[in-house]
Short mmCIF file of the C-alpha atoms (twelve columns), coordinates in Angstrom:
data_MODEL
# 
_entry.id   MODEL 
# 
loop_
_atom_site.group_PDB 
_atom_site.id 
_atom_site.type_symbol 
_atom_site.label_atom_id 
_atom_site.label_alt_id 
_atom_site.label_comp_id 
_atom_site.label_asym_id 
_atom_site.label_seq_id 
_atom_site.Cartn_x 
_atom_site.Cartn_y 
_atom_site.Cartn_z 
_atom_site.pdbx_PDB_model_num 
ATOM 1  C CA . MET A 1  -80.703  28.807 37.550  1 
ATOM 2  C CA . GLN A 2  -79.130  25.581 39.718  1 
ATOM 3  C CA . GLU A 3  -81.061  22.624 39.098  1 
ATOM 4  C CA . ASN A 4  -83.081  22.926 42.167  1 
ATOM 5  C CA . THR A 5  -84.178  26.785 42.504  1 
ATOM 6  C CA . TRP A 6  -87.747  26.882 40.729  1 
ATOM 7  C CA . GLN A 7  -89.365  30.062 39.396  1 
ATOM 8  C CA . LEU A 8  -92.748  30.587 41.387  1 
ATOM 9  C CA . GLN A 9  -94.191  30.586 38.245  1 
ATOM 10 C CA . ASP A 10 -92.447  26.749 37.268  1 
ATOM 11 C CA . ALA A 11 -93.138  25.389 40.683  1 
ATOM 12 C CA . LYS A 12 -96.725  25.972 40.111  1 
ATOM 13 C CA . SER A 13 -97.073  24.401 37.061  1 
ATOM 14 C CA . LYS A 14 -94.707  21.504 37.905  1 
ATOM 15 C CA . PHE A 15 -95.620  21.190 41.699  1 
ATOM 16 C CA . SER A 16 -95.530  17.484 41.046  1 
ATOM 17 C CA . GLN A 17 -92.541  17.055 40.110  1 
ATOM 18 C CA . LEU A 18 -90.643  20.043 42.760  1 
ATOM 19 C CA . VAL A 19 -92.800  17.811 45.196  1 
ATOM 20 C CA . ASP A 20 -90.727  14.610 43.666  1 
ATOM 21 C CA . SER A 21 -87.518  16.578 43.762  1 
ATOM 22 C CA . ALA A 22 -87.542  17.429 47.328  1 
ATOM 23 C CA . MET A 23 -88.402  13.957 48.524  1 
ATOM 24 C CA . ARG A 24 -85.530  12.182 45.706  1 
ATOM 25 C CA . HIS A 25 -83.136  14.448 46.185  1 
ATOM 26 C CA . GLN A 26 -82.330  17.747 48.029  1 
ATOM 27 C CA . PRO A 27 -83.962  20.955 49.543  1 
ATOM 28 C CA . GLN A 28 -85.595  23.214 46.413  1 
ATOM 29 C CA . ILE A 29 -85.462  26.830 46.519  1 
ATOM 30 C CA . VAL A 30 -88.573  28.798 45.015  1 
ATOM 31 C CA . THR A 31 -88.199  32.345 44.225  1 
ATOM 32 C CA . LYS A 32 -90.433  35.286 43.750  1 
ATOM 33 C CA . HIS A 33 -89.160  38.476 41.723  1 
ATOM 34 C CA . GLY A 34 -85.524  36.656 41.666  1 
ATOM 35 C CA . ASN A 35 -85.530  36.486 45.456  1 
ATOM 36 C CA . ASN A 36 -85.236  33.771 47.011  1 
ATOM 37 C CA . ALA A 37 -88.295  33.007 48.821  1 
ATOM 38 C CA . VAL A 38 -88.901  29.868 50.206  1 
ATOM 39 C CA . VAL A 39 -87.073  26.349 51.148  1 
ATOM 40 C CA . ILE A 40 -89.753  22.635 50.009  1 
ATOM 41 C CA . ILE A 41 -87.797  20.061 51.746  1 
ATOM 42 C CA . SER A 42 -89.047  16.081 52.305  1 
ATOM 43 C CA . PHE A 43 -90.916  16.005 55.434  1 
ATOM 44 C CA . GLU A 44 -88.000  12.963 56.827  1 
ATOM 45 C CA . ASP A 45 -85.356  16.228 57.002  1 
ATOM 46 C CA . TYR A 46 -88.134  18.116 57.934  1 
ATOM 47 C CA . ILE A 47 -88.570  15.897 61.271  1 
ATOM 48 C CA . LYS A 48 -85.053  15.950 61.294  1 
ATOM 49 C CA . LEU A 49 -84.769  19.277 61.429  1 
ATOM 50 C CA . THR A 50 -87.459  20.316 64.002  1 
ATOM 51 C CA . LYS A 51 -87.087  17.228 66.245  1 
ATOM 52 C CA . PRO A 52 -85.961  18.053 69.549  1 
ATOM 53 C CA . LYS A 53 -81.813  17.593 70.643  1 
ATOM 54 C CA . ASP A 54 -82.645  16.616 73.977  1 
ATOM 55 C CA . ASN A 55 -85.758  15.516 76.088  1 
ATOM 56 C CA . LEU A 56 -87.554  17.650 78.209  1 
ATOM 57 C CA . ILE A 57 -85.781  16.030 81.780  1 
ATOM 58 C CA . THR A 58 -82.433  16.902 80.482  1 
ATOM 59 C CA . PHE A 59 -83.287  20.188 78.675  1 
ATOM 60 C CA . LEU A 60 -84.427  21.412 82.472  1 
ATOM 61 C CA . ARG A 61 -81.750  20.285 83.785  1 
ATOM 62 C CA . ASN A 62 -79.221  22.617 81.879  1 
ATOM 63 C CA . SER A 63 -81.695  25.052 82.270  1 
ATOM 64 C CA . PRO A 64 -79.614  27.844 83.937  1 
ATOM 65 C CA . LEU A 65 -82.230  28.306 86.263  1 
ATOM 66 C CA . MET A 66 -81.395  25.149 88.182  1 
ATOM 67 C CA . GLU A 67 -78.993  26.442 90.383  1 
ATOM 68 C CA . ALA A 68 -81.150  29.358 91.014  1 
ATOM 69 C CA . ASP A 69 -82.546  28.950 94.556  1 
ATOM 70 C CA . LEU A 70 -86.348  29.182 93.318  1 
ATOM 71 C CA . GLU A 71 -88.580  28.595 96.614  1 
ATOM 72 C CA . ILE A 72 -91.835  27.011 95.447  1 
ATOM 73 C CA . THR A 73 -94.362  26.700 98.012  1 
ATOM 74 C CA . ARG A 74 -98.449  26.741 98.288  1 
ATOM 75 C CA . THR A 75 -100.216 28.654 100.930 1 
ATOM 76 C CA . LYS A 76 -102.249 27.034 103.501 1 
ATOM 77 C CA . ASP A 77 -104.902 29.412 103.434 1 
ATOM 78 C CA . ASN A 78 -108.019 27.996 103.170 1 
ATOM 79 C CA . PRO A 79 -110.006 29.212 99.822  1 
ATOM 80 C CA . ARG A 80 -112.006 32.287 99.381  1 
ATOM 81 C CA . ASP A 81 -115.687 32.341 99.502  1 
ATOM 82 C CA . ILE A 82 -117.474 32.651 96.392  1 
ATOM 83 C CA . GLU A 83 -121.205 32.958 96.389  1 
ATOM 84 C CA . LEU A 84 -123.368 31.713 93.223  1 
# 
């Protein structure tokens, strides 16, 4: 078995060691019934994976709808009457 692969029962009994290995070395794979189940990664690696590559303005400018001729207007009608 690879150095970064843990059976579920070992991962539970040695959870602190599993976390330390994920923080210091590389992602750790936990198997369940012989099949890969989950990957434990450091928080820093998680942030790198989930951080958007572009900011919101760049994202919107690159949208396929940027060239669409959308007409967004607001109605000038009076609000409806509501009985309270």
